[in-house]
C-alpha positions as CSV (number, residue, x, y, z in Angstrom):
1,M,24.3,-16.0,16.5
2,D,23.4,-19.7,16.0
3,E,21.7,-21.8,14.0
4,Q,18.2,-21.4,15.2
5,G,18.6,-17.7,15.3
6,I,19.2,-17.6,11.5
7,R,16.5,-20.0,10.9
8,E,14.2,-17.5,12.5
9,L,15.7,-14.8,10.3
10,E,15.3,-16.5,7.6
11,E,11.4,-17.0,8.9
12,R,11.0,-13.3,9.2
13,L,12.3,-12.9,5.6
14,K,10.1,-15.2,4.0
15,K,6.9,-13.5,5.6
16,A,8.2,-10.2,4.3
17,M,8.8,-11.5,1.1
18,V,5.2,-13.0,1.0
19,A,3.4,-9.6,2.2
20,S,5.7,-7.4,0.3
21,D,6.4,-5.7,3.7
22,V,9.1,-3.1,2.5
23,D,10.1,-1.9,5.8
24,A,10.4,-5.5,7.3
25,L,12.9,-6.2,3.8
26,D,14.5,-3.0,4.4
27,A,15.5,-4.2,8.1
28,L,16.6,-7.4,6.8
29,L,18.6,-6.5,3.9
30,A,22.0,-5.2,3.8
31,D,22.3,-1.6,2.0
32,D,24.9,-2.9,-0.3
33,L,23.3,-6.1,-1.1
34,S,23.8,-8.2,-4.1
35,F,21.4,-10.4,-5.3
36,V,21.6,-12.5,-8.4
37,D,18.2,-13.9,-9.7
38,A,17.6,-17.1,-11.6
39,T,18.5,-15.5,-15.3
40,G,21.5,-13.8,-13.8
41,K,20.2,-10.7,-13.1
42,V,22.1,-8.8,-10.4
43,W,19.6,-7.1,-8.0
44,T,20.4,-4.3,-5.4
45,K,18.4,-3.6,-2.1
46,A,16.6,-0.7,-4.0
47,D,15.8,-2.8,-6.9
48,D,14.7,-5.5,-4.3
49,L,12.8,-3.0,-2.5
50,N,10.9,-1.5,-5.1
51,G,10.0,-4.5,-7.0
52,H,7.7,-5.1,-3.4
53,R,7.0,-1.7,-3.2
54,Y,5.6,-0.8,-6.5
55,G,4.2,-4.8,-7.3
56,M,6.6,-5.7,-9.7
57,Q,6.8,-8.8,-8.0
58,R,4.1,-10.7,-5.9
59,I,4.6,-13.7,-4.1
60,E,1.7,-15.8,-3.6
61,K,3.1,-18.7,-2.3
62,L,6.5,-19.8,-0.7
63,D,6.5,-23.0,0.9
64,V,10.4,-24.4,2.4
65,E,11.1,-27.6,1.4
66,E,14.3,-27.9,2.7
67,Q,17.1,-25.8,4.4
68,S,20.7,-26.0,5.6
69,V,22.1,-23.3,7.9
70,R,25.8,-23.1,8.6
71,V,27.1,-20.5,10.8
72,Y,30.8,-19.0,11.0
73,G,31.1,-16.3,13.7
74,G,30.2,-13.2,12.2
75,F,28.5,-14.8,8.9
76,A,26.3,-17.6,8.2
77,V,25.3,-19.4,4.8
78,T,22.0,-20.9,4.3
79,V,20.9,-22.9,1.7
80,T,17.0,-23.3,0.9
81,R,14.7,-24.8,-1.7
82,V,11.5,-23.4,-2.0
83,A,8.2,-23.9,-3.9
84,L,7.0,-20.7,-5.3
85,S,4.1,-19.0,-7.1
86,G,3.0,-15.4,-8.0
87,T,3.4,-13.0,-10.5
88,F,6.3,-10.8,-12.1
89,A,5.6,-8.1,-14.0
90,G,2.0,-9.0,-14.3
91,A,2.9,-12.6,-15.5
92,P,2.5,-15.6,-13.8
93,F,5.3,-17.8,-12.4
94,A,5.6,-21.0,-10.3
95,G,8.5,-23.3,-9.8
96,S,11.1,-24.7,-7.5
97,L,14.2,-22.6,-6.9
98,R,17.2,-23.1,-4.4
99,Y,18.3,-19.9,-2.8
100,T,22.0,-19.4,-1.2
101,R,22.0,-16.6,1.0
102,T,25.1,-15.0,3.3
103,W,23.9,-13.3,6.3
104,G,26.4,-11.0,8.0
105,D,26.5,-9.3,11.6
106,I,26.4,-5.6,10.0
107,G,27.3,-3.9,13.5
108,S,23.7,-4.2,15.6
109,A,21.8,-6.5,13.2
110,W,22.0,-9.7,11.2
111,K,21.2,-8.8,7.5
112,V,21.3,-10.8,4.2
113,V,24.9,-9.2,2.6
114,A,24.6,-11.3,-0.6
115,A,22.3,-13.9,-2.3
116,Q,21.9,-15.9,-5.4
117,C,18.9,-18.2,-6.8
118,C,18.6,-21.0,-9.2
119,L,16.0,-23.6,-10.7
120,A,16.1,-26.5,-9.2
121,P,15.6,-29.8,-10.5
122,F,12.2,-31.5,-9.7
């Protein structure tokens, strides 16, 4: 996998998040995913999929403002700043976040194996 391939996977992930496309997310996330959100809560793959499946989280806008990609053989790290808005548990949210994602070559497919996000300064 090269940098362009990872950027394409990131774009697929972005589109799946905005559409709450559970099938696409299922294909892009490792079964043992660990995702730490901006509050410090750790989410599993099932947590993330169910959040989209049952409407707990809805992303209305997700604009990538900057992104770096580093590929290291069988894994890659992306650092992405986004502006996003939507609802979580029915409450609106909007802000700028920075995501760090680790993509890994899991057998026959590249998937997100770990991720973390934090509030980004304006």
